[in-house]
C-alpha positions as CSV (number, residue, x, y, z in Angstrom):
1,X,-2.8,-13.3,-25.6
2,X,-3.8,-12.6,-22.0
3,X,-0.7,-14.5,-20.8
4,X,1.5,-12.6,-23.3
5,X,0.0,-9.3,-22.0
6,X,0.7,-10.4,-18.5
7,X,4.3,-11.1,-19.2
8,X,4.5,-7.8,-21.0
9,X,3.6,-6.1,-17.7
10,X,-0.1,-5.2,-18.3
11,X,-2.0,-4.8,-15.0
12,X,-4.8,-7.2,-14.1
13,X,-7.2,-4.4,-14.5
14,X,-6.1,-3.7,-18.1
15,X,-6.3,-7.4,-18.9
16,X,-9.8,-7.6,-17.4
17,X,-10.9,-4.7,-19.6
18,X,-9.5,-6.5,-22.6
19,X,-11.3,-9.7,-21.7
20,X,-14.5,-7.8,-21.2
21,X,-14.2,-6.4,-24.7
22,X,-13.7,-9.9,-26.2
23,X,-16.7,-11.2,-24.3
24,X,-18.9,-8.5,-25.7
25,X,-17.5,-9.2,-29.2
26,X,-18.2,-12.9,-29.1
27,X,-21.7,-12.3,-27.7
28,X,-22.4,-10.2,-30.7
29,X,-21.0,-13.0,-33.0
30,X,-23.2,-15.6,-31.3
31,X,-26.3,-13.4,-31.7
32,X,-25.5,-12.9,-35.4
33,X,-24.9,-16.7,-35.7
34,X,-21.4,-16.0,-37.1
35,X,-19.9,-18.5,-34.6
36,X,-21.3,-21.5,-32.7
37,X,-19.6,-21.0,-29.4
38,X,-17.9,-18.5,-27.2
39,X,-14.3,-19.3,-26.3
40,X,-14.1,-16.6,-23.7
41,X,-16.4,-18.7,-21.4
42,X,-13.3,-20.9,-20.7
43,X,-11.3,-17.9,-19.5
44,X,-11.3,-16.8,-15.9
45,X,-11.1,-13.1,-14.9
46,X,-7.7,-11.8,-13.9
47,X,-7.6,-11.3,-10.1
48,X,-7.7,-7.6,-9.3
49,X,-6.4,-6.8,-5.9
50,X,-7.4,-3.6,-4.1
51,X,-4.6,-1.2,-3.9
52,X,-4.1,0.5,-0.5
53,X,-5.2,4.2,-0.6
54,X,-2.4,6.7,-0.3
55,X,-2.6,9.3,2.4
56,X,-1.0,12.2,4.2
57,X,0.9,11.9,7.4
58,X,-0.5,13.9,10.4
59,X,2.4,16.3,10.0
60,X,1.6,16.9,6.4
61,X,-2.1,17.4,7.2
62,X,-1.0,20.0,9.8
63,X,1.1,21.8,7.2
64,X,-1.7,21.7,4.6
65,X,-4.3,23.1,7.0
66,X,-1.9,26.0,7.9
67,X,-1.2,26.9,4.3
68,X,-4.1,29.3,3.5
69,X,-3.8,33.0,4.3
70,X,-6.2,33.7,7.3
71,X,-6.1,37.4,6.6
72,X,-8.2,37.1,3.5
73,X,-11.8,36.0,2.9
74,X,-10.7,33.3,0.5
75,X,-8.1,32.1,2.9
76,X,-10.7,31.8,5.7
77,X,-13.0,29.9,3.3
78,X,-10.2,27.5,2.3
79,X,-9.2,26.9,5.9
80,X,-12.9,26.0,6.7
81,X,-13.0,23.6,3.7
82,X,-9.8,21.9,4.6
83,X,-10.6,21.6,8.2
84,X,-14.1,20.1,7.4
85,X,-12.7,17.6,4.9
86,X,-10.1,16.3,7.4
87,X,-12.4,16.5,10.5
88,X,-15.3,14.6,8.9
89,X,-14.0,12.5,6.0
90,X,-16.6,14.1,3.7
91,X,-16.5,13.3,0.0
92,X,-15.8,16.5,-2.0
93,X,-19.2,16.3,-3.6
94,X,-20.7,16.2,-0.1
95,X,-18.6,19.2,1.0
96,X,-19.6,21.4,-1.8
97,X,-23.2,20.5,-1.5
98,X,-23.4,21.4,2.2
99,X,-25.7,24.2,3.3
100,X,-24.9,26.5,6.3
101,X,-28.0,25.0,8.0
102,X,-26.5,21.5,7.7
103,X,-23.9,22.4,10.4
104,X,-24.9,22.6,14.1
105,X,-22.0,24.8,15.4
106,X,-23.2,24.4,19.0
107,X,-23.4,20.6,19.1
108,X,-20.5,20.1,16.7
109,X,-22.4,18.1,14.1
110,X,-22.8,18.2,10.3
111,X,-25.5,16.6,8.2
112,X,-23.9,14.9,5.1
113,X,-25.9,13.8,2.1
114,X,-24.1,10.9,0.5
115,X,-24.6,8.5,-2.4
116,X,-28.2,7.8,-3.1
117,X,-29.2,10.8,-1.0
118,X,-28.5,8.9,2.2
119,X,-28.1,11.2,5.1
120,X,-25.8,10.8,8.1
121,X,-24.7,12.9,11.0
122,X,-21.0,13.3,11.6
123,X,-19.4,14.8,14.7
124,X,-17.1,17.8,13.9
125,X,-14.1,18.6,16.0
126,X,-13.5,21.9,17.8
127,X,-10.8,23.1,15.3
128,X,-13.1,22.6,12.3
129,X,-16.1,24.2,14.1
130,X,-14.0,27.2,15.0
131,X,-12.8,27.5,11.4
132,X,-16.4,27.3,10.0
133,X,-17.7,29.8,12.6
134,X,-14.9,32.3,11.7
135,X,-15.7,31.9,8.0
136,X,-19.4,32.4,8.5
137,X,-19.0,35.5,10.6
138,X,-17.7,37.5,7.7
139,X,-15.8,35.9,5.0
140,X,-18.7,34.1,3.3
141,X,-20.6,37.4,3.0
142,X,-17.6,38.9,1.1
143,X,-17.5,36.0,-1.3
144,X,-21.1,35.3,-2.1
145,X,-22.4,36.8,-5.3
146,X,-26.2,36.0,-5.0
147,X,-27.5,36.9,-1.5
148,X,-29.8,33.9,-1.6
149,X,-27.1,31.4,-2.5
150,X,-27.9,28.3,-0.4
151,X,-24.5,26.7,-0.2
152,X,-21.9,26.9,2.5
153,X,-19.2,27.4,-0.1
154,X,-20.8,29.5,-2.8
155,X,-19.5,29.6,-6.4
156,X,-20.8,31.7,-9.2
157,X,-24.4,33.0,-9.0
158,X,-26.5,30.5,-7.0
159,X,-24.2,27.5,-7.5
160,X,-21.6,26.0,-5.2
161,X,-17.8,25.9,-5.5
162,X,-17.0,23.1,-8.0
163,X,-15.3,19.8,-7.1
164,X,-12.6,20.7,-9.6
165,X,-11.9,24.0,-8.0
166,X,-11.6,22.4,-4.5
167,X,-9.2,19.8,-6.0
168,X,-7.1,22.6,-7.6
169,X,-7.0,24.6,-4.4
170,X,-5.8,21.6,-2.4
171,X,-3.1,20.7,-5.0
172,X,-1.9,24.3,-4.9
173,X,-1.7,24.5,-1.1
174,X,0.0,21.1,-1.0
175,X,2.8,22.3,-3.3
176,X,3.1,25.5,-1.4
177,X,4.1,23.6,1.8
178,X,6.4,21.2,0.0
179,X,4.2,18.2,-0.6
180,X,5.3,17.4,-4.1
181,X,3.1,14.3,-4.9
182,X,-0.4,14.4,-6.3
183,X,-2.9,15.4,-3.6
184,X,-6.7,15.2,-3.9
185,X,-9.7,15.8,-1.6
186,X,-10.1,12.1,-1.4
187,X,-6.6,11.7,0.2
188,X,-7.9,13.8,3.1
189,X,-10.8,11.3,3.4
190,X,-8.3,8.5,3.4
191,X,-6.1,10.3,6.0
192,X,-9.2,11.0,8.2
193,X,-10.1,7.3,8.3
194,X,-6.6,6.0,8.8
195,X,-5.6,8.5,11.5
196,X,-8.8,7.7,13.4
197,X,-7.8,4.0,13.5
198,X,-4.2,5.0,14.4
199,X,-5.7,6.7,17.5
200,X,-7.9,3.7,18.5
201,X,-11.3,4.5,16.8
202,X,-13.7,1.7,16.4
203,X,-14.0,0.4,12.8
204,X,-17.8,0.5,12.9
205,X,-17.7,4.2,14.0
206,X,-15.4,5.0,11.1
207,X,-17.7,3.1,8.7
208,X,-20.7,5.2,9.9
209,X,-18.8,8.5,9.5
210,X,-17.6,7.6,6.0
211,X,-21.1,6.5,5.0
212,X,-20.0,3.1,3.8
213,X,-22.9,0.7,3.4
214,X,-20.6,-2.3,3.5
215,X,-18.0,-2.8,6.3
216,X,-15.7,-4.5,3.9
217,X,-15.2,-1.1,2.1
218,X,-14.0,0.4,5.4
219,X,-11.8,-2.6,6.2
220,X,-9.2,-1.5,3.7
221,X,-8.2,1.2,6.2
222,X,-7.3,-1.5,8.7
223,X,-4.8,-2.9,6.2
224,X,-3.3,0.7,5.8
225,X,-3.2,0.9,9.6
226,X,-1.4,-2.4,10.0
227,X,1.0,-1.5,7.2
228,X,1.8,1.8,8.9
229,X,2.3,0.1,12.3
230,X,4.7,-2.5,10.7
231,X,6.7,0.3,9.1
232,X,7.0,2.0,12.4
233,X,8.1,-1.1,14.2
234,X,10.6,-2.1,11.4
235,X,12.2,1.4,11.4
236,X,12.1,2.2,15.1
237,X,12.2,-1.0,17.3
238,X,15.7,-1.7,18.6
239,X,15.5,-5.4,17.7
240,X,13.8,-5.0,14.3
241,X,17.0,-4.7,12.3
242,X,16.1,-1.1,11.3
243,X,18.3,1.9,11.8
């Protein structure tokens, strides 16, 4: 059946889920002594290859960052959010959980709290620092409902802006500048990592900034980087056969 599903076009991940379900079913049958053996033990797991993350070009990032209206409080907030996401590679959950005290505007650093409450310091570029400073000087006070709200990007009452809301805002801004494919906060994280490598950043430094415990997780961006370089050579080199 797995072979049939493969020929029918099911992905390795779908077939792996199917096999996992069968294994659970036969474990139950063995425990209930309905069968004497488990035929799924003879089956190997379908090989699941990691897909390369999709990302934005540097030009598209520039368009996205310029999309919010900087004459409004919400626009200044959104500029600060977008700049921080792209400048630091923060996960959206880390972004919305940030406190104003987590950012050192003078030294250009942000304290991120990642998975398992692991903390890391990430350098923040001048453009993002400027955007956050501008937002904190007035716009945040206009948007905050509870004066003692502890979050950099406050939501209702004492909570923070939700991840879903950030996702929606990014999607709306992307469409407004003509980016007509699905865009998420995580694509800015992918773009941050890949663009750093494009400009010569060290893989270990990118790993530290992303908060990856295992270097192999970060190494997928080297594949993206090489794929992008090959595309550039194929399309632009005079002896590549491209146009």
